FIGU-204121 format. One record per atom (N, C-alpha, C): residue in one letter; x, y negated, z. Coordinates in steps of 0.05 Angstrom, whole numbers, plus 5000, padded with zeros to 4 digits. Each point is the difference from the previous one (the first is absolute). Layout:
% FIGU-204121
AXYZ ...
***
This chain:
% FIGU-204121
X501750245000 X498349765000 X501849755000 X499549824982 X501849764999 X499449815024 X502049855007 X499649785019 X498349784988 X499149835017 X498649764990 X501949834982 X502650035006 X501949844984 X500450124972 X499050244995 X500450134975 X502550185000 X501450015022 X502450175001 X499250295002 X501650184989 X499350285002 X500650115028 X498350175010 X500650135026 X501850244996 X501850035018 X501950234999 X498450255009 X500150204983 X498650255007 X501750165020 X498850195013 X501450175019 X502350154986 X499650094976 X502150144985 X502349804993 X499349764992 X502149814993 X501649935025 X498649975023 X501449945025 X502050235007 X499150254997 X501750235006 X502550004982 X499649964975 X502250004981 X502049785006 X499149765004 X501849775006 X501350035027 X498550095020 X501150045027 X502350214999 X499550224987 X502050214999 X502549924983 X499549844979 X502249914984 X501849815015 X498849815015 X501649815016 X501550165022 X498750195012 X501350165021 X502450154989 X499750124977 X502250154988 X502449824993 X499449754994 X502149814993 X501549905024 X498649925020 X501449875022 X499350105028 X498250195002 X499350115027 X498049835015 X499149784989 X498049845013 X497350134997 X498750045023 X497450145000 X497749795002 X498350004980 X497649835001 X497850185011 X499049935024 X498050175013 X497450004985 X498450215005 X497550034986 X498149765005 X500249885024 X498349785006 X501049734988 X502150024985 X501149754987 X499549994970 X498050154991 X499450004972 X499249724990 X498449865017 X499249734991 X502549824999 X501850035020 X502449835000 X501750054975 X500350254993 X501550064975 X498649884976 X497450034999 X498549904978 X500349694997 X499849865023 X500149715000 X502849904993 X502150155010 X502749904995 X501150074972 X498950214988 X501050084974 X498449884977 X497649905006 X498349884979 X501549784985 X501449825014 X501549794985 X502050114980 X501050245005 X501950124981 X498550094975 X497650115003 X498450074977 X499549754983 X499349785014 X499449754986 X502549914985 X502350015014 X502549904987 X500850164976 X499350265000 X500850184979 X497850034978 X497749885006 X497850024981 X498750274999 X500050145023 X498850275001 X497249985013 X498350194993 X497249975007 X499250185023 X501750205007 X499250185022 X502550125013 X499750135023 X502250105015 X501250264987 X498450154985 X501050234987 X502149924979 X499449794986 X501949894980 X502549905014 X499649875023 X502449915015 X501750235009 X498750215009 X501650245009 X501650114976 X498850024977 X501550104976 X502349814993 X499549745004 X502149804995 X502450065018 X499450045026 X502150055019 X501650264994 X498750184988 X501350264994 X501550004974 X498949874979 X501150044974 X501049754985 X499349775008 X500849764985 X503049955003 X501249874980 X502849945000 X500849825024 X498149845009 X500549825022 X499150115027 X499650275001 X498750125024 X501749965025 X502750014998 X501649985023 X499749725014 X500149804983 X499749725010 X497249975012 X498050104986 X497349975010 X499550155026 X501250235003 X499750165024 X501249845024 X502249874996 X501249845021 X498149775007 X498749884980 X498149785004 X497650105016 X499050244993 X497850125014 X500650045029 X502450115006 X500850055027 X500149735016 X501149804987 X500149745013 X497249905007 X498150054982 X497249915005 X498850165023 X500950245005 X498750175020 X501349985027 X502349875002 X501449985025 X500049715010 X500349975026 X500149745012 X502849925007 X500849774992 X502849915005 X500149785020 X498149985017 X499949795020 X502050045022 X501849825003 X502050015021 X500949725007 X501849985019 X501049735008 X502650035016 X501449775002 X502550005015 X499650055030 X501950135012 X500150065029 X497450145009 X499250194984 X497650165006 X500850215022 X498250055018 X500450195023 X502549925016 X499849765013 X502449895014 X501150175022 X498350165013 X501150175022 X502150204989 X499450124977 X501950194989 X502549854990 X499649774988 X502349854990 X501849915023 X498849935023 X501649935024 X501650245010 X498750235000 X501450245009 X502350074980 X499449964975 X502150064980 X502449815004 X499549755005 X502149805003 X501650055026 X498650065022 X501350005026 X501050285007 X498950214988 X500850275009 X501150174977 X499149974976 X501050174978 X502549874988 X500049754995 X502349874987 X502650035017 X499949985026 X502550045016 X501150284996 X498250204997 X500950284995 X501350024973 X498849884980 X501150014973 X502649854999 X500249785015 X502649855000 X502250175011 X499550145022 X502150175011 X500750244982 X497950124988 X500550244984 X501549934975 X499549774988 X501249934975 X502449805003 X501049985024 X502149805005 X502550044983 X500550264993 X502450054984 X499649924971 X497750074989 X499549944972 X499049714996 X498949885021 X498849734998 X498149994976 X498450204997 X498150014978 X497350095010 X497949874990 X497350075010 X498049994977 X498450214997 X498150034979 X497250045012 X498149844991 X497250035009 X498150004977 X498150195000 X498150044978 X497249915009 X498849824985 X497249935004 X498450154979 X498850235007 X498650174981 X497149924998 X499149944976 X497349894997 X500049715009 X501949854989 X500549735011 X498049794991 X498250074981 X498149814990 X501449754989 X499149775008 X501149754988 X502549905015 X501250165017 X502749945010 X500149885028 X497849945012 X500149875026 X501450175021 X499550265000 X501450175020 X503050014995 X500850044976 X502950024994 X501449745008 X498849774993 X501349755008 X499949965031 X497950095012 X499949985030 X502350155012 X500550254990 X502250165010 X502749854996 X500449894977 X502449854995 X500349765020 X497949875005 X500049785019 X500750105028 X499050235008 X500650115026 X503050075002 X501150114978 X502950065001 X501649755004 X499349794986 X501549745004 X499649905028 X497550015009 X499449885026 X501350155023 X500650254996 X501350165022 X502849905006 X501449884979 X502749915004 X502050225003 X499250254994 X501850235004 X501650084975 X499349904977 X501050134976 X501549804982 X501149805011 X501549804984 X502450144986 X500149964974 X502250124985 X499550294992 X497750115008 X499450284993 X498950014971 X500150254990 X498750054974 X497150085006 X498249814996 X497250055007 X498350024974 X498250185000 X498050014978 X497350095009 X498049864993 X497350085004 X498850054973 X498850254997 X499050084974 X497050045002 X498549864983 X497150035000 X499150144975 X498150195002 X498950144977 X497050005002 X498750014977 X497150014998 X499250124973 X497750115000 X498950124975 X499049794981 X499449765010 X498849794984 X502249814990 X500249984974 X501949824988 X499149715004 X497449965001 X498949735004 X500949885027 X499750155021 X500849895026 X503049985003 X501550184986 X502949985000 X500949744987 X498649914980 X500849744988 X499549775019 X497950025016 X499649805021 X502350015021 X500750255007 X502150045020 X502649874991 X500750054975 X502649904989 X499949694999 X497849884994 X499849715000 X500349895028 X498950135019 X500449925028 X498549755009 X497849944986 X498449765007 X497350095011 X499249865021 X497650085014 X498349775010 X497450065005 X498249805010 X499250055029 X498049865009 X499250015029 X499350285010 X498650174983 X499250265010 X502450175008 X502150004984 X502350165006 X501549905024 X499549755008 X501649875022 X498449975025 X497750135002 X498249955023 X501150095027 X502050185000 X501350085025 X502849895002 X500749814983 X502749895001 X500049755017 X501649995020 X500149775018 X501249764986 X499449765009 X501149764987 X503150004999 X501350105021 X502949995000 X501150204979 X498850234997 X500950194979 X499349884972 X497849874998 X499349884974 X502249804992 X500849845019 X502149804995 X502750124995 X500550235013 X502750124999 X500450174975 X498050134990 X500450214980 X498749934973 X498649784998 X498549934975 X500649724991 X499749954974 X500149734990 X497449944986 X499049765002 X497549924988 X500449964970 X498250114984 X500249974971 X497549884988 X498149935017 X497649874990 X497949995022 X497749884994 X497949995020 X499250285009 X500350055026 X499350265012 X501550244987 X502449944989 X501650224988 X502849985011 X501150235009 X502850005008 X501450234986 X502749995000 X501650214988 X502050095021 X500550265001 X502050115018 X502749894993 X501649945021 X502649884996 X501750174982 X501749884983 X501550154980 X501850215012 X501349945022 X501950205012 X498550245010 X497549965009 X498450235009 X499150164976 X499149864979 X499250154976 X502350164989 X502549905003 X502350154990 X500550265015 X498950025025 X500450245015 X498050224992 X497949924985 X497850194995 X499950054970 X499750254993 X499550084972 X497550174998 X498850004977 X497450144997 X500150194976 X498550225002 X499950194978 X497350134998 X499350094977 X497550154996 X500350295008 X498150105016 X500250285007 X497350105009 X499350244989 X497750155009 X500850195021 X499149965025 X500950175022 X499450304996 X498150054982 X499450284994 X502250134983 X501549844986 X502050104981 X502750015014 X500750235011 X502450025016 X502649984983 X499650044974 X502450014982 X500949734991 X498449795006 X500749744989 X500449795022 X500950095023 X500549815022 X502449824991 X499649744999 X502149824990 X502049935022 X500650195017 X502049955021 X502350204996 X502449894997 X502250184995 X501250115025 X499549885022 X501150105025 X497950015022 X500650145021 X498150025022 X499849735015 X497849975015 X499649755013 X499950055031 X500449785015 X500150025029 X497249975012 X498249884986 X497249975010 X498149974977 X497650105004 X497949974980 X497649875013 X499049794987 X497349895007 X498150114980 X498050155009 X497950104982 X497449965014 X499249765003 X497749935017 X497549964984 X497950135010 X497349984987 X500150084971 X501650194993 X500150114973 X498850285000 X500650165020 X499050285000 X497050025001 X498749785007 X497150015002 X498750044972 X501549954979 X498950044973 X500150294991 X501550175014 X500450274991 X498450205017 X499550244988 X498950225016 X502350145014 X499350215016 X502050135016 X502350124984 X499450154979 X502350124984 X501849784989 X498949794989 X501649784989 X501649865022 X498849965023 X501549885023 X502450175007 X499650265000 X502250185008 X502349984980 X499349984974 X502149984980 X501549735003 X498549795005 X501349745004 X501850005024 X499150125022 X501650015024 X502550164996 X499950214984 X502450164994 X502049834985 X498949844981 X501749834985 X501449795018 X498549895018 X501249805019 X502150135018 X499350245008 X502050155017 X502650044985 X499850094975 X502450064984 X501649744995 X498749774998 X501549764994 X501149865025 X499350105024 X501149885024 X502650145008 X501849855011 X502450125012 X499150145025 X501450215009 X499450125026 X500149785022 X497949995016 X499849795020 X498649754990 X499350004974 X498649774988 X497149975010 X499049764999 X497449945012 X497949974979 X497550095007 X497749974982 X497949835015 X499249784989 X498049835011 X497450024984 X497950105013 X497450024988 X498249785010 X497649964988 X498149815011 X498950105027 X499049825015 X499250075027 X497650195000 X498550014979 X497750184999 X500850274988 X502550044995 X500950254987 X501750175019 X499950264997 X501850185015 X500550254983 X501750175010 X500850244985 X498750255011 X498149985017 X498650235011 X498950174977 X500650265001 X499150194980 X501149944971 X501949824998 X501149944974 X503050084997 X501549965021 X502950064998 X501250055027 X501650205002 X501550065025 X502949934996 X500749884977 X502849944993 X501149775017 X498249825008 X500949765014 X499650035030 X501649865015 X499649995029 X498849735007 X498250015020 X498849755009 X501849875021 X500649744996 X501849855017 X498449805016 X500250025026 X498649815018 X501949775006 X499649784986 X501549765006 X498549855023 X501349805011 X498649855021 X497549864989 X500249904976 X497849844989 X498250144980 X500750244991 X498450124980 X500850304996 X498650144983 X500750274993 X500850004970 X502250134994 X500850034972 X500950294996 X500450074975 X500950274993 X502949994992 X501450235002 X502850014993 X500750274989 X501650004979 X501150264991 X502150095020 X499750245010 X501950105021 X502949994989 X501949965019 X502849984993 X500950264986 X499250235011 X500850254989 X497650174994 X499850104975 X497850184993 X497449844999 X497750145002 X497449874999 X498250135021 X497549954996 X498050135018 X500049895028 X500449745003 X500049885026 X497250025013 X498050014983 X497250025011 X499149735010 X497449985003 X498849765009 X498350055024 
***
């Protein structure tokens, strides 16, 4: 039955085909009760491509010469990239005050530190981590790199530009705003150049373990509010990837609403004074939670 707007309604079979296709590509699970959301978010793509129904759109995603690019666009439409600087401050405080001193001692010989922001969206988290490294005063003269990855090329272009408006800065204190940003227009700021130089960004589908754009292991991973998009099997594969990319003793920071119960016994739960984080055990795995 058509909408009042004249738009075609997504049938149950079209929903199943599109849902399964998106899942096979990136592991993101669109729940059965989100059929209307998928319909509403993908309809503009049909309009843009001049297609009249979702069956045709499904065939486009499968067989058209531009299918790869369009599939990435579809995933962008189905996911939310809402984030902001200094999100979840309790965890960031624990990271600065309790994790960074450990990493400083452990890497004192190499004076090298690598941190991965997995599912970095438009870059706020990766830049926040870089700001925390500077603010700690512990790593002057060190080889520092913060690496952000995301499946969306659109948000990565925003991240590389490093310019943001009020929504991204709603948890940024005035002193941090003055310290780490420069004004570039009305209600627009850009991350300071030296901080942008610490951060690099790359395209990566967390489901694709063979294309991780990281050549070496990292000391810590921020993967916050990303696993919520996946079902349990996909979460387990992503967690295995994160485990493999962490150095022994490396830290994993998840969102506060996320945990590894019934998902992974590879990580050990670390009780910091200010928060709980996960860690790859120093030797072997199976630390349990």
